[in-house]
N, C-alpha and C positions, 0 to 999 in steps of 0.2 A: 504494500500500500504506500502511496506517495501523498505527502502533505505539502501544501503550499500556503504561504503566509505573505500578505502584502504589508507594506510599512509606509509611514509618513516620509521616510527617507528615499522614496521612489524605487526601492528594491523589492524583488520577490524572492523569497527563500524557499528552496525545495528540500524536503527531508524524506527519507525512507524509514518506515516503521513497520513493525510486525503487528498485524491486526488481531492475532490470536492472543488473547490475554491469559490463556492457560499456560503459556510459556513465558519465560523472561523476556520482557519487552525493552526495546532500546530505540532511540531516535538518532539517526545518523544524517548529518547535513550532506547534501549532494549537489545542490545547485544554488547559485546566486545570480539573478538576472537584474540588470539595470533596465527595468522594463519601461519606465516612464521618465520624463524630465522633471515631473513634480510627484506629489504623493499619490499612492495607490488608493483609489476610492472604494473599489469593490473587486471581488474575485469569485468566479464560479467555475465549476467543473462538471462535465457530463461525458460519459464514454471516455474516449482518449483525449478529449480536448480540455484545455484550461484557457480561460479568457479573463483578462484584467482590464478594468476601466480606470483611467487616471484623470488627474486635474489638468492634464496637458491636451485634452480633446482627443485622445487616442485610445484605441482598443487593441491590446496586444494579445496575440493568439499563439498557442503552443499545442503541438501534437505529442503527447507523452508516450504513445505507443511506438512512434517512430523516433522519439527523442529529438524533435526538430522544432525550431522556431519558425512559425508560419508567417511572421511579419505583423504589421499593424494595419488597422482600419481607421480612417479619419472619421471623426464624428460629423455627420451631415449637418448637425445644428451648431450652435455656438456654446462654448463653455465646456465644463467638465462632463465626465461620464459617471454619474453617481451610482448607477445600478445596471446590472446585467441579469439576463435570465435565459437559460437554454430550454428548449422544448424537445423532448424525446418521445416519439410515438410509441404506443404500446407494442411490445414484441420486438423492439429494436434496442440495440445497445448504444448506438450513436445518435446524437441529436440531429434533427432536420432543420431547425430554425433557431435563431437567437434574437432576442429583443434587447435593446439598449435604451436607457433613459438619458436625457440630456438636461443640462442646466437651463436651457431655454424653453423647457416644457414639452419638447417633442419626444416621441417614441419611435425608434427605427426598427424595422424588421429586416433581418439578414438571412440569406440562405447559407446553410452550413456545407452545402455541396461544393460551391465555388466561392463562397463568401461574398456573393453579390448583394448589393443593397437593393431591397425590393420596394420599400415604401417608408414614408414618414407620416405618422399619425399625430395630429396636433389638436390641442384642446386645453391643456393645462396652462395656467398663467404664471406658474413658478417652476422651480427646479423639480424634476421628478425624483421622488425619494425611493420608490420601490415599484416593481412590476412583477406580476405573477400570471402564469399561463395555466388555464384549466387543462386537465388531463385529456380532454377531447381535442384540444388544439383549436377550438373554434372561438373561444373568447378569452379575454385577459382582463385583469384588474390592475389599476395603477393608483398611486397616491402621490401627492406633490405638496410643495410648500404653500400652495394656494389654499390648503385646507380642504380640498375636494377629493372625492374618490370617483373614478370613472370606470365604466365597463366598455370594453372594445369588442366589436365584431371583427375577428381576425380574417374571416372569409371575405368581407367587403372592405376591411381596413378603415373603419370609421367608428366614432363613439356612439353608443346606443343608450347610455344612461349615465347621469352624473348626479351627485348629491354632495351637499356641504356637510362636513363633519363638525362635531363640537370642538375638536382639537386636531391639530395636524398629526396625521398618521405617518410614522416613520417606516413601518414595515407592513406589507400585506402579503399573505401567503394562503394558498389553497391547502386543504387537507389531502391526504393521499387518495381518498376515495372521490374527492371532488364534490362531496355533499355539503361542505362547509368551508368557510374562509375565516382567517383571523386578522385582526388589526392591532398594532401596537402603537399606542399614543402615550409617550412619556413613560410613566410607571404603571400604566394600565394596559391590559390585554383583554380583548373581547373576541368571541367566536360567534359568527352569524351563519345562518343557513342559506344555501344557494337556491333553495326551492321557495316558491311563492313570493312573499314580500321580503324575504331575507331577514327574518326575525332574529333577535338576539337569543343565543343559546346559553351562554355563560360568560362571566367576566371575572377578572382577578386584578386587584390593586396591590402592587408590590411596594415594599418600604422604600425602595430606590428605583431609579430609572432603569427600564429594561433595555439593554443594549443589543441583544441578539436572541434568537429563538431557533429551535430545531424540533420538527415534528418527530415523535417517537414511532416505532413500529406499531404500537397500539394506537388505534384511531382516536382515543380519548385523552391521550397524554401529550404534554408539551414540555420540552426542556427550555428553561429560561436562563439567560445570562444577565446578571445585574451589574450596575455601575460600581457597587461596593466589592466586586470580586467574587460573589457567591453564585451558586448554581441552584436553581429551584426546579422541582418537578410538579407540574400542575395537571390536575385531572378535571376535565370539564363537567363530569357527572357528580362530583362531590361538592356539597354545599357548605359543609363545616370548614372553618378556618380558611374560607375563601377558595377552597379546592386545592390547597397546598397539601401534597401527600408525601413529599420527600425533598431531599436536596442536601447540600453540604456548604457550610460557611467557609469563608476564606480559601476558596479554591485558588485564587490569585491575590496578589497584593494590590492590584488595581482593577479597573473595569474589564469585564470579559467582552472581547471584541468579535469572537467567532467560535462556533462549535461545528464539529463534523463527526459523523458516525463512522467508526473504523470497521466495525463488525456488527452485524445484526443477526441475532439468534431467534429462537422461538418465544422469547420472553417479551414483556411489555416495553422494555428499554433496550437500546443498543448495548451489547455486552462489552464493547470497548468504545470509549468516547475520547475525542481530542478537543482541547480547548486552547484558545490563544488569548493573550491579554496585552493591553497597552504597555505593561511593564516589560515586554519583550520576551516573555516565557511562553513555551508551548508544553502542555502536559497531556499525558495519556491516563485514562481512568478506567479501572475495572468496576463496572456497575452491576456485577452479578449479585452481590450481597444486597444491594439496594433494590434490584428487580425482584429478588426472592422475597424480601420483606413486603413488597407491594402486592405480590400474588398475581395470579392470572386475571383476576377480576378488577384490577385497578388498585386504588388505594383505599383499603378498609380502615387505615389508621390516619390520624390527622396530626399536623404539625411536623416540622422538619426534625424535631428531636425524637419522634416516635419510631423512626426507621433508621437502619444502619446506613452510614454515608458510603460514598464510593471511595475506592482506594487508588491513590496515585501510583502508577507502575513505572513511569518514565517521565523525564523532564529535560528540557534543553533551553538555553538562553540565546537570543539573537542579538542582544545589545541594541535593539531598535524598537521604535514605537510601532507596534503591530496594529493594523486596522481591520484585517479580515483573514479568513481561513477557509480552505477548501481541501477536499480529499478526492483522490482519483485512483482507480485500480485498473491499470492498463491490461493486466492479464485477464481480468474478468471481462473486459470489453472484447478482447480477442476471442475468448471462449464462447461468448454469447454470439458473436458474429459468425463463428464456425457452426454453431448449433442451428443457425437460421438457414443454412444451405440445405435445400430439399432435393431428393432425386428427381422430382417433377420439373426441376429447372431445365434439364436437358431437353425434355419433351416440349416445353414451352418455347425454348430457343429454336428447336427444329420447326415448330409451327410458324414462328415469326419469319424464319428464313424462307419457308415455302411460300408464305404470303408475299414476301418481298420479291421472290422470283416470279410469281404470277403477275404482280404489278409491273415488273420490267417487261414481261412478254406482251402485256397489253399496250405498254408504251411503244414497243417495237412495231406492233401491228398498226398503231395510229400513224407512226412515222412512215411506214411502208405505204399506207393509203394516201398520205400526203405527197408521196413521190420521192422520199429520201430514205436511204438505208434499207435493210432487209428485215423482214419480220422473223421472230423467233430468237433463240439464244437469250442473251441478256438485254436485248433491245438497244444495244449501243451501236452507233454508226461506225463503220469501218473506215479508217484513214486510207486514202488512195494517193498514189503518186500522180503528178500532173501528166506524165506521159503514159499512164496506164489506161488502156481502153476498157470498154465494158466487158467484152470477152464472154465466151461460153453462153451466148444467147441472152445475156442479161442486158437490160436497157441502161445506158449510162445516165448519170444524174443530169439535170438541166444545165448546170454550169459546164460540165464536160461536153455536152452536146453543143453549147454555144462556142466553146473553144475550138472544137473540131470544125465547126462551120466557118469560123474565122480563118483557120488554117487552109481550108479549101478555097476561100475567096482570095487570099493573098499568099500564094505558095512561095513567091520570090522573097518576100519579107521574112517569112518563117525560115527559109533556107539561110538567109543572112544571119538571123538570130542564132541558129544552131551552130553555124560556122564560128561566130564570135564566142559562143559558150565553149566550144571545143578548144579554141586558142587560149581562152582565159584560164581554163583549168579550175580546180577547186579553190575556193576562197579561204584564206587563213584568218586567224584571229585579228590580224592587223588590217584586214580589209583589202589587201593586195593579192593579186594572183600569184600562185607558186609555180605556174607553168605546167605543161603536160596535160594529159586528158583527165577524165573523171576518175577519182580515186575510189577504192573499194568501200570506204566509209562515207562516201558522199550520199546524202539522202535523196538527191535527185530533184529537190524542190528549187524553184526559181530564186536566185539570190539577187537582191537589190544592191547595186554598186554604191560605194561610199560617195558622199557629196564632194564636189570639187570646190576648193577654196582659192581665192585670188592671191592669198599670201600664205604660202606654206610655212614660212618662218613663224607666223603668228599662231597657227593652229596645229602644226605638226612638230616633228622632232628636228626639222632642218634638212632632211634628205629630200631633195627636189627630184622625185622620180616622175614617171608619166602620170601617175594618178594625182599628183599634187601641183603640177605646173599649170600656168594659164593656158586657156584654149589657143590663143594666138601664138604663143611660144611653141606649143606642141605641134601646131600645123607647120610652122616654119622649119622645125627640126625634121619633121617627116618629109618635107620637100627637099631638104639638103641630102637626107639619106637616099631618097629616090634618085636624085641627080648623080650621086656617087656611084650607085649601082649601074647607071647607064654610061659611066665613064666620062661625064661632063665635068668641067672645071667651073668652080664658082668664081665670078668676077667681082671685084670690089665695087 
């Protein structure tokens, strides 16, 4: 498993860590990327991809399966990129689209196939704080500094609903089932239903500001990171103690800036959890004792003191002010991609190839009916040499017929052209004849002679041969040569 943490100092740190908490765990530093010119605002991972948004208007992309830097994307809007979100369709291991929020209120949609920018959706009047995509891929929710929440139709790329919140929401997230969504506003978190009017299901007010959250494998549990460095476990079904069913104090010496699940078992919580703090430390936690005390039905006990806390199994310091955290498992992405390959793929490919061949035959028939090329085969027109006749009872194309007619009308002119071509020989790369007849590699097509210039010194290399001299000088030299062959002397 790979862990990535962004920092205010513009760097992204990469670590390798064991996800199995049943064995001794360790965090080993592997990468340090100078990803941005300014601080790293957000960091997301899905499949083999890791994307970071910075205060420098850039989105940096990495492919960790190939261990390759894919480059940067320029924010289509103005300002920083405060939030990113990948969308991975069900049954796939790699994301198909990415959404990015901008400081100018726009939300951009990108294709993960070729990282093409598809559309900008506008509506917010302030910087976008968070964006979340429903598991269906048809709608998204976003919150911004204008205090509004907006629902977007991703099929049409436009806003379909907007509402003013009582307080600015910093984080919006869908549940794993897509039946509910949560909002974090300061030190309060609330869960709302996606059905009907979107009624309030539960809410919890923490003693300090909530800085990050992570949905647990159990649909009813949320892991919350607080500004005071503690981690809380909240159950939306429990009404006593505000729904707080577990957690541990002083997980970090400063605010918790990110959480990532390293391993998910059959229990209500991730068996291994990673947390990052603005104090520069990253820690791994064994939550099996905590999950065991919660039980399969959620939290039957109340208060953070009633359950056993998680155990820290590994820790590393970056000496930087961390802002975000993400985890990626390249091996799992490769295995999932291999599992998707089905034997029926070969049959589908054969059907597509047969359909393409049939379409090419139809095109060939249409061209034959129009007077060009032969029907059948792949439907492609065959290249012909200019001196090649129809032959074998086949009718020549209209252009060939016209050329044959011109040859019959002007036999003397055609004879002079053939004699000149035989004397000229094949044409070299420099545009001058090399002498002799047609070479074996000569394609036989008509060659257009190079243009004649009045000043060979200006356009050529300075060699005044027959192809570069003025027409008058060339005629004069031809006359002198003719007189010398006849034995005449030139008078002054």
